Backbone atoms as SQL, in Angstrom:
CREATE TABLE atoms (id INTEGER PRIMARY KEY, chain TEXT, resi INTEGER, resn TEXT, atom TEXT, x REAL, y REAL, z REAL);
INSERT INTO atoms VALUES
  (1, 'A', 1, 'MET', 'N', 36.923, 100.679, -6.916),
  (2, 'A', 1, 'MET', 'CA', 37.676, 101.642, -7.204),
  (3, 'A', 1, 'MET', 'C', 37.290, 103.313, -6.665),
  (4, 'A', 2, 'ALA', 'N', 37.923, 103.608, -5.811),
  (5, 'A', 2, 'ALA', 'CA', 37.364, 104.561, -4.929),
  (6, 'A', 2, 'ALA', 'C', 37.219, 106.074, -6.311),
  (7, 'A', 3, 'LYS', 'N', 36.024, 106.694, -5.783),
  (8, 'A', 3, 'LYS', 'CA', 36.030, 107.936, -6.538),
  (9, 'A', 3, 'LYS', 'C', 37.078, 109.161, -6.389),
  (10, 'A', 4, 'GLU', 'N', 37.028, 109.590, -7.504),
  (11, 'A', 4, 'GLU', 'CA', 38.474, 110.751, -7.466),
  (12, 'A', 4, 'GLU', 'C', 37.753, 112.097, -6.722),
  (13, 'A', 5, 'ILE', 'N', 38.120, 112.558, -6.255),
  (14, 'A', 5, 'ILE', 'CA', 37.867, 113.684, -5.584),
  (15, 'A', 5, 'ILE', 'C', 38.224, 114.803, -6.638),
  (16, 'A', 6, 'PRO', 'N', 37.583, 115.734, -6.734),
  (17, 'A', 6, 'PRO', 'CA', 37.581, 116.438, -7.631),
  (18, 'A', 6, 'PRO', 'C', 38.326, 118.544, -7.001),
  (19, 'A', 7, 'SER', 'N', 38.960, 118.572, -8.526),
  (20, 'A', 7, 'SER', 'CA', 39.486, 120.065, -7.945),
  (21, 'A', 7, 'SER', 'C', 38.508, 120.832, -8.441),
  (22, 'A', 8, 'VAL', 'N', 38.603, 122.245, -7.885),
  (23, 'A', 8, 'VAL', 'CA', 38.373, 123.977, -8.276),
  (24, 'A', 8, 'VAL', 'C', 38.204, 123.299, -9.972),
  (25, 'A', 9, 'GLY', 'N', 39.403, 123.087, -10.493),
  (26, 'A', 9, 'GLY', 'CA', 39.545, 123.082, -11.643),
  (27, 'A', 9, 'GLY', 'C', 38.562, 122.183, -12.061),
  (28, 'A', 10, 'ASP', 'N', 38.537, 121.347, -11.703),
  (29, 'A', 10, 'ASP', 'CA', 37.897, 119.559, -12.339),
  (30, 'A', 10, 'ASP', 'C', 35.905, 120.844, -12.024),
  (31, 'A', 11, 'LEU', 'N', 35.630, 120.788, -11.558),
  (32, 'A', 11, 'LEU', 'CA', 34.733, 121.410, -11.252),
  (33, 'A', 11, 'LEU', 'C', 33.882, 123.075, -11.992),
  (34, 'A', 12, 'ARG', 'N', 35.208, 123.468, -12.820),
  (35, 'A', 12, 'ARG', 'CA', 35.098, 124.950, -13.083),
  (36, 'A', 12, 'ARG', 'C', 35.042, 123.985, -14.628),
  (37, 'A', 13, 'ARG', 'N', 35.625, 123.226, -15.648),
  (38, 'A', 13, 'ARG', 'CA', 34.901, 122.288, -16.731),
  (39, 'A', 13, 'ARG', 'C', 33.694, 122.220, -16.641),
  (40, 'A', 14, 'LYS', 'N', 33.019, 121.072, -15.311),
  (41, 'A', 14, 'LYS', 'CA', 32.232, 121.266, -15.601),
  (42, 'A', 14, 'LYS', 'C', 31.130, 122.005, -15.145),
  (43, 'A', 15, 'SER', 'N', 31.297, 123.456, -14.361),
  (44, 'A', 15, 'SER', 'CA', 30.001, 123.994, -14.491),
  (45, 'A', 15, 'SER', 'C', 29.476, 124.573, -13.593),
  (46, 'A', 16, 'GLU', 'N', 29.864, 123.639, -12.436),
  (47, 'A', 16, 'GLU', 'CA', 29.904, 123.886, -11.175),
  (48, 'A', 16, 'GLU', 'C', 30.719, 124.889, -10.374),
  (49, 'A', 17, 'VAL', 'N', 31.898, 125.459, -10.953),
  (50, 'A', 17, 'VAL', 'CA', 32.347, 127.129, -10.380),
  (51, 'A', 17, 'VAL', 'C', 32.985, 127.868, -11.249),
  (52, 'A', 18, 'SER', 'N', 32.121, 128.920, -11.788),
  (53, 'A', 18, 'SER', 'CA', 32.872, 130.271, -11.870),
  (54, 'A', 18, 'SER', 'C', 33.906, 130.584, -12.440),
  (55, 'A', 19, 'ASP', 'N', 34.833, 131.165, -13.032),
  (56, 'A', 19, 'ASP', 'CA', 36.434, 132.091, -12.879),
  (57, 'A', 19, 'ASP', 'C', 35.703, 132.791, -12.570),
  (58, 'A', 20, 'GLU', 'N', 34.427, 133.755, -12.427),
  (59, 'A', 20, 'GLU', 'CA', 33.935, 134.887, -11.748),
  (60, 'A', 20, 'GLU', 'C', 34.196, 134.725, -9.729),
  (61, 'A', 21, 'GLU', 'N', 33.649, 133.214, -9.421),
  (62, 'A', 21, 'GLU', 'CA', 33.994, 132.824, -8.195),
  (63, 'A', 21, 'GLU', 'C', 35.465, 132.472, -7.633),
  (64, 'A', 22, 'ILE', 'N', 35.882, 132.166, -8.671),
  (65, 'A', 22, 'ILE', 'CA', 37.779, 131.827, -8.639),
  (66, 'A', 22, 'ILE', 'C', 38.197, 132.887, -8.217),
  (67, 'A', 23, 'GLU', 'N', 37.362, 134.136, -8.774),
  (68, 'A', 23, 'GLU', 'CA', 38.326, 135.712, -8.842),
  (69, 'A', 23, 'GLU', 'C', 38.018, 135.923, -7.280),
  (70, 'A', 24, 'ALA', 'N', 36.330, 136.080, -6.820),
  (71, 'A', 24, 'ALA', 'CA', 35.941, 135.913, -5.996),
  (72, 'A', 24, 'ALA', 'C', 36.965, 135.724, -4.284),
  (73, 'A', 25, 'ALA', 'N', 37.181, 134.326, -4.520),
  (74, 'A', 25, 'ALA', 'CA', 37.832, 133.300, -3.578),
  (75, 'A', 25, 'ALA', 'C', 39.054, 133.848, -3.477),
  (76, 'A', 26, 'THR', 'N', 39.409, 134.291, -4.423),
  (77, 'A', 26, 'THR', 'CA', 41.392, 134.715, -4.481),
  (78, 'A', 26, 'THR', 'C', 41.439, 135.864, -4.149),
  (79, 'A', 27, 'ALA', 'N', 40.404, 137.202, -4.167),
  (80, 'A', 27, 'ALA', 'CA', 40.155, 138.759, -3.642),
  (81, 'A', 27, 'ALA', 'C', 39.833, 138.180, -2.343),
  (82, 'A', 28, 'ALA', 'N', 39.307, 137.889, -1.539),
  (83, 'A', 28, 'ALA', 'CA', 38.783, 137.596, -0.418),
  (84, 'A', 28, 'ALA', 'C', 39.743, 136.920, 0.035),
  (85, 'A', 29, 'TYR', 'N', 40.540, 135.892, 0.156),
  (86, 'A', 29, 'TYR', 'CA', 41.667, 135.730, 0.323),
  (87, 'A', 29, 'TYR', 'C', 42.725, 137.195, 0.696),
  (88, 'A', 30, 'LEU', 'N', 43.370, 137.300, -0.677),
  (89, 'A', 30, 'LEU', 'CA', 44.040, 138.475, -0.773),
  (90, 'A', 30, 'LEU', 'C', 43.606, 139.850, 0.725),
  (91, 'A', 31, 'ALA', 'N', 42.101, 140.054, 0.461),
  (92, 'A', 31, 'ALA', 'CA', 41.340, 140.534, 1.455),
  (93, 'A', 31, 'ALA', 'C', 42.385, 140.859, 3.375),
  (94, 'A', 32, 'ASP', 'N', 41.542, 139.750, 3.403),
  (95, 'A', 32, 'ASP', 'CA', 42.052, 138.922, 4.828),
  (96, 'A', 32, 'ASP', 'C', 42.438, 137.988, 4.477),
  (97, 'A', 33, 'GLU', 'N', 43.880, 136.991, 5.249),
  (98, 'A', 33, 'GLU', 'CA', 44.474, 135.513, 5.257),
  (99, 'A', 33, 'GLU', 'C', 43.788, 135.004, 6.054),
  (100, 'A', 34, 'SER', 'N', 43.030, 135.506, 6.831),
  (101, 'A', 34, 'SER', 'CA', 42.672, 134.523, 7.993),
  (102, 'A', 34, 'SER', 'C', 40.906, 133.994, 7.743),
  (103, 'A', 35, 'ALA', 'N', 40.114, 134.719, 6.236),
  (104, 'A', 35, 'ALA', 'CA', 39.461, 134.863, 5.739),
  (105, 'A', 35, 'ALA', 'C', 38.954, 133.170, 6.412),
  (106, 'A', 36, 'LYS', 'N', 37.104, 133.271, 6.466),
  (107, 'A', 36, 'LYS', 'CA', 36.948, 132.087, 6.296),
  (108, 'A', 36, 'LYS', 'C', 36.328, 130.908, 4.935),
  (109, 'A', 37, 'PRO', 'N', 36.770, 129.914, 5.176),
  (110, 'A', 37, 'PRO', 'CA', 36.332, 129.140, 3.789),
  (111, 'A', 37, 'PRO', 'C', 35.389, 129.979, 2.913),
  (112, 'A', 38, 'PHE', 'N', 35.986, 129.965, 1.889),
  (113, 'A', 38, 'PHE', 'CA', 34.848, 130.149, 1.144),
  (114, 'A', 38, 'PHE', 'C', 33.720, 129.236, -0.176),
  (115, 'A', 39, 'ALA', 'N', 32.389, 129.852, -0.144),
  (116, 'A', 39, 'ALA', 'CA', 31.852, 129.302, -0.890),
  (117, 'A', 39, 'ALA', 'C', 31.476, 129.350, -1.591),
  (118, 'A', 40, 'PHE', 'N', 31.323, 128.452, -2.554),
  (119, 'A', 40, 'PHE', 'CA', 31.517, 128.542, -3.937),
  (120, 'A', 40, 'PHE', 'C', 29.532, 128.124, -3.963),
  (121, 'A', 41, 'LYS', 'N', 28.618, 128.629, -5.494),
  (122, 'A', 41, 'LYS', 'CA', 27.094, 128.793, -5.714),
  (123, 'A', 41, 'LYS', 'C', 27.029, 127.303, -5.399),
  (124, 'A', 42, 'TYR', 'N', 27.415, 125.903, -6.148),
  (125, 'A', 42, 'TYR', 'CA', 26.550, 124.964, -5.773),
  (126, 'A', 42, 'TYR', 'C', 27.357, 123.823, -4.717),
  (127, 'A', 43, 'GLY', 'N', 27.003, 125.240, -3.852),
  (128, 'A', 43, 'GLY', 'CA', 27.685, 123.943, -2.404),
  (129, 'A', 43, 'GLY', 'C', 28.734, 123.146, -2.012),
  (130, 'A', 44, 'HIS', 'N', 29.927, 123.795, -2.863),
  (131, 'A', 44, 'HIS', 'CA', 31.470, 123.395, -2.364),
  (132, 'A', 44, 'HIS', 'C', 32.263, 124.450, -1.777),
  (133, 'A', 45, 'THR', 'N', 32.763, 123.808, -0.937),
  (134, 'A', 45, 'THR', 'CA', 33.563, 125.759, 0.200),
  (135, 'A', 45, 'THR', 'C', 34.738, 124.942, -0.300),
  (136, 'A', 46, 'ILE', 'N', 36.214, 125.774, -0.336),
  (137, 'A', 46, 'ILE', 'CA', 37.025, 126.039, -0.120),
  (138, 'A', 46, 'ILE', 'C', 38.318, 126.606, 0.731),
  (139, 'A', 47, 'ASP', 'N', 38.504, 126.445, 1.586),
  (140, 'A', 47, 'ASP', 'CA', 39.816, 126.473, 2.775),
  (141, 'A', 47, 'ASP', 'C', 40.993, 126.935, 1.447),
  (142, 'A', 48, 'VAL', 'N', 41.375, 128.499, 1.385),
  (143, 'A', 48, 'VAL', 'CA', 42.077, 128.845, 0.428),
  (144, 'A', 48, 'VAL', 'C', 43.040, 128.808, 1.515),
  (145, 'A', 49, 'ALA', 'N', 43.756, 128.866, 2.351),
  (146, 'A', 49, 'ALA', 'CA', 44.760, 129.249, 3.496),
  (147, 'A', 49, 'ALA', 'C', 45.015, 127.668, 3.359),
  (148, 'A', 50, 'LYS', 'N', 44.616, 126.733, 3.252),
  (149, 'A', 50, 'LYS', 'CA', 44.778, 125.368, 3.520),
  (150, 'A', 50, 'LYS', 'C', 45.185, 124.900, 1.624),
  (151, 'A', 51, 'ALA', 'N', 44.878, 125.107, 0.785),
  (152, 'A', 51, 'ALA', 'CA', 45.090, 125.553, -0.878),
  (153, 'A', 51, 'ALA', 'C', 46.209, 125.876, -0.868),
  (154, 'A', 52, 'ILE', 'N', 46.582, 126.713, -0.560),
  (155, 'A', 52, 'ILE', 'CA', 48.322, 127.870, -0.341),
  (156, 'A', 52, 'ILE', 'C', 48.585, 127.050, -0.067),
  (157, 'A', 53, 'GLU', 'N', 48.427, 126.304, 1.186),
  (158, 'A', 53, 'GLU', 'CA', 50.430, 125.574, 2.820),
  (159, 'A', 53, 'GLU', 'C', 50.050, 124.125, 1.706),
  (160, 'A', 54, 'MET', 'N', 49.223, 123.637, 0.623),
  (161, 'A', 54, 'MET', 'CA', 49.414, 122.253, 0.127),
  (162, 'A', 54, 'MET', 'C', 50.032, 122.004, -1.217),
  (163, 'A', 55, 'HIS', 'N', 50.126, 123.711, -1.691),
  (164, 'A', 55, 'HIS', 'CA', 50.881, 124.147, -2.944),
  (165, 'A', 55, 'HIS', 'C', 52.475, 124.181, -2.751),
  (166, 'A', 56, 'PRO', 'N', 53.101, 124.226, -2.729),
  (167, 'A', 56, 'PRO', 'CA', 54.155, 124.460, -2.329),
  (168, 'A', 56, 'PRO', 'C', 54.566, 125.693, -2.922),
  (169, 'A', 57, 'GLN', 'N', 54.764, 125.858, -4.700),
  (170, 'A', 57, 'GLN', 'CA', 55.553, 127.367, -5.007),
  (171, 'A', 57, 'GLN', 'C', 54.583, 128.000, -4.751),
  (172, 'A', 58, 'ALA', 'N', 53.339, 128.268, -4.188),
  (173, 'A', 58, 'ALA', 'CA', 52.483, 129.480, -4.129),
  (174, 'A', 58, 'ALA', 'C', 52.751, 129.521, -2.324),
  (175, 'A', 59, 'ARG', 'N', 52.604, 128.662, -1.991),
  (176, 'A', 59, 'ARG', 'CA', 53.298, 128.510, 0.477),
  (177, 'A', 59, 'ARG', 'C', 54.435, 129.579, 0.296),
  (178, 'A', 60, 'ALA', 'N', 55.787, 129.473, -0.953),
  (179, 'A', 60, 'ALA', 'CA', 56.764, 130.318, -1.092),
  (180, 'A', 60, 'ALA', 'C', 56.396, 131.665, -1.775),
  (181, 'A', 61, 'LEU', 'N', 56.165, 132.174, -2.566),
  (182, 'A', 61, 'LEU', 'CA', 55.985, 132.836, -3.117),
  (183, 'A', 61, 'LEU', 'C', 55.186, 133.923, -2.068),
  (184, 'A', 62, 'LEU', 'N', 54.339, 133.199, -1.688),
  (185, 'A', 62, 'LEU', 'CA', 53.654, 134.197, -0.672),
  (186, 'A', 62, 'LEU', 'C', 54.085, 134.536, 0.900),
  (187, 'A', 63, 'ALA', 'N', 55.051, 134.372, 1.215),
  (188, 'A', 63, 'ALA', 'CA', 56.156, 133.889, 1.829),
  (189, 'A', 63, 'ALA', 'C', 56.587, 134.753, 1.672),
  (190, 'A', 64, 'ASP', 'N', 57.122, 135.570, 0.781),
  (191, 'A', 64, 'ASP', 'CA', 58.234, 136.408, 0.616),
  (192, 'A', 64, 'ASP', 'C', 57.801, 137.322, 0.488),
  (193, 'A', 65, 'GLU', 'N', 57.833, 138.715, 1.497),
  (194, 'A', 65, 'GLU', 'CA', 57.254, 139.675, 1.461),
  (195, 'A', 65, 'GLU', 'C', 58.047, 140.478, 0.010),
  (196, 'A', 66, 'LYS', 'N', 58.916, 140.254, -0.436),
  (197, 'A', 66, 'LYS', 'CA', 59.111, 141.372, -1.883),
  (198, 'A', 66, 'LYS', 'C', 58.320, 140.300, -2.972),
  (199, 'A', 67, 'THR', 'N', 57.262, 139.829, -3.331),
  (200, 'A', 67, 'THR', 'CA', 56.620, 139.044, -4.611),
  (201, 'A', 67, 'THR', 'C', 55.572, 140.220, -4.343),
  (202, 'A', 68, 'LYS', 'N', 55.304, 140.582, -5.712),
  (203, 'A', 68, 'LYS', 'CA', 54.655, 141.842, -6.224),
  (204, 'A', 68, 'LYS', 'C', 53.203, 141.493, -6.216),
  (205, 'A', 69, 'PRO', 'N', 52.379, 142.388, -5.985),
  (206, 'A', 69, 'PRO', 'CA', 51.003, 141.667, -6.504),
  (207, 'A', 69, 'PRO', 'C', 50.349, 141.167, -6.971),
  (208, 'A', 70, 'GLY', 'N', 50.788, 141.125, -8.150),
  (209, 'A', 70, 'GLY', 'CA', 50.001, 139.840, -9.373),
  (210, 'A', 70, 'GLY', 'C', 50.726, 139.020, -9.246),
  (211, 'A', 71, 'LEU', 'N', 52.194, 138.442, -9.093),
  (212, 'A', 71, 'LEU', 'CA', 52.311, 137.222, -8.446),
  (213, 'A', 71, 'LEU', 'C', 51.909, 136.570, -7.114),
  (214, 'A', 72, 'ARG', 'N', 51.528, 137.214, -6.910),
  (215, 'A', 72, 'ARG', 'CA', 50.957, 137.380, -5.105),
  (216, 'A', 72, 'ARG', 'C', 49.255, 136.249, -5.461),
  (217, 'A', 73, 'ARG', 'N', 48.648, 137.722, -6.516),
  (218, 'A', 73, 'ARG', 'CA', 47.617, 137.342, -6.577),
  (219, 'A', 73, 'ARG', 'C', 47.334, 135.497, -7.854),
  (220, 'A', 74, 'THR', 'N', 47.969, 135.656, -8.280),
  (221, 'A', 74, 'THR', 'CA', 48.337, 134.687, -9.915),
  (222, 'A', 74, 'THR', 'C', 48.244, 133.370, -8.804),
  (223, 'A', 75, 'MET', 'N', 49.480, 133.259, -8.009),
  (224, 'A', 75, 'MET', 'CA', 49.301, 132.003, -7.396),
  (225, 'A', 75, 'MET', 'C', 48.381, 131.667, -6.047),
  (226, 'A', 76, 'VAL', 'N', 47.413, 132.821, -5.495),
  (227, 'A', 76, 'VAL', 'CA', 46.261, 132.204, -5.172),
  (228, 'A', 76, 'VAL', 'C', 46.057, 131.680, -5.678),
  (229, 'A', 77, 'LYS', 'N', 45.277, 132.630, -6.943),
  (230, 'A', 77, 'LYS', 'CA', 43.997, 131.667, -7.944),
  (231, 'A', 77, 'LYS', 'C', 45.108, 129.818, -8.394),
  (232, 'A', 78, 'THR', 'N', 46.377, 130.217, -8.717),
  (233, 'A', 78, 'THR', 'CA', 46.968, 128.963, -8.833),
  (234, 'A', 78, 'THR', 'C', 46.176, 128.095, -8.196),
  (235, 'A', 79, 'ALA', 'N', 46.089, 128.324, -6.574),
  (236, 'A', 79, 'ALA', 'CA', 46.440, 127.129, -5.135),
  (237, 'A', 79, 'ALA', 'C', 44.667, 127.146, -5.606),
  (238, 'A', 80, 'VAL', 'N', 43.907, 127.985, -5.436),
  (239, 'A', 80, 'VAL', 'CA', 42.330, 128.103, -5.249),
  (240, 'A', 80, 'VAL', 'C', 41.643, 127.136, -6.444),
  (241, 'A', 81, 'ILE', 'N', 42.280, 127.024, -7.910),
  (242, 'A', 81, 'ILE', 'CA', 42.095, 126.319, -9.155),
  (243, 'A', 81, 'ILE', 'C', 42.612, 124.695, -8.709),
  (244, 'A', 82, 'LEU', 'N', 43.967, 124.392, -7.580),
  (245, 'A', 82, 'LEU', 'CA', 44.476, 123.644, -8.070),
  (246, 'A', 82, 'LEU', 'C', 43.906, 122.645, -6.417),
  (247, 'A', 83, 'GLY', 'N', 42.737, 123.316, -5.672),
  (248, 'A', 83, 'GLY', 'CA', 42.766, 123.056, -4.441),
  (249, 'A', 83, 'GLY', 'C', 41.492, 122.176, -4.640),
  (250, 'A', 84, 'PHE', 'N', 41.567, 121.214, -3.350),
  (251, 'A', 84, 'PHE', 'CA', 40.061, 120.356, -3.508),
  (252, 'A', 84, 'PHE', 'C', 39.364, 120.980, -2.561),
  (253, 'A', 85, 'PRO', 'N', 37.866, 121.555, -3.171),
  (254, 'A', 85, 'PRO', 'CA', 36.841, 121.723, -2.043),
  (255, 'A', 85, 'PRO', 'C', 36.356, 120.280, -1.465),
  (256, 'A', 86, 'VAL', 'N', 35.592, 120.931, -0.613),
  (257, 'A', 86, 'VAL', 'CA', 34.333, 120.027, 0.144),
  (258, 'A', 86, 'VAL', 'C', 33.246, 120.059, 0.112),
  (259, 'A', 87, 'GLN', 'N', 32.237, 119.760, -0.583),
  (260, 'A', 87, 'GLN', 'CA', 30.776, 119.865, -0.971),
  (261, 'A', 87, 'GLN', 'C', 30.004, 119.799, 0.049),
  (262, 'A', 88, 'GLY', 'N', 29.830, 121.142, 0.487),
  (263, 'A', 88, 'GLY', 'CA', 29.253, 121.437, 1.300),
  (264, 'A', 88, 'GLY', 'C', 27.091, 121.378, 1.906);
């Protein structure tokens, strides 16, 4: 059986990714949507833009200019938590 790829949320439960790192990845994307993939302390990286692209609700809300900043932050953070990092 193939090994399941852990999400950022799974890695957070294992203490391989901290809440502070998730917040930092979120803030980095909100500051610059073309930012490079975010590197977590334990060697995992996540392409936040790709995580958003893979999350239909986040993609739709972030494309809408009327979406308020607080909801934008929440949707980016959700996409990060549900996204799949790569081992770097």
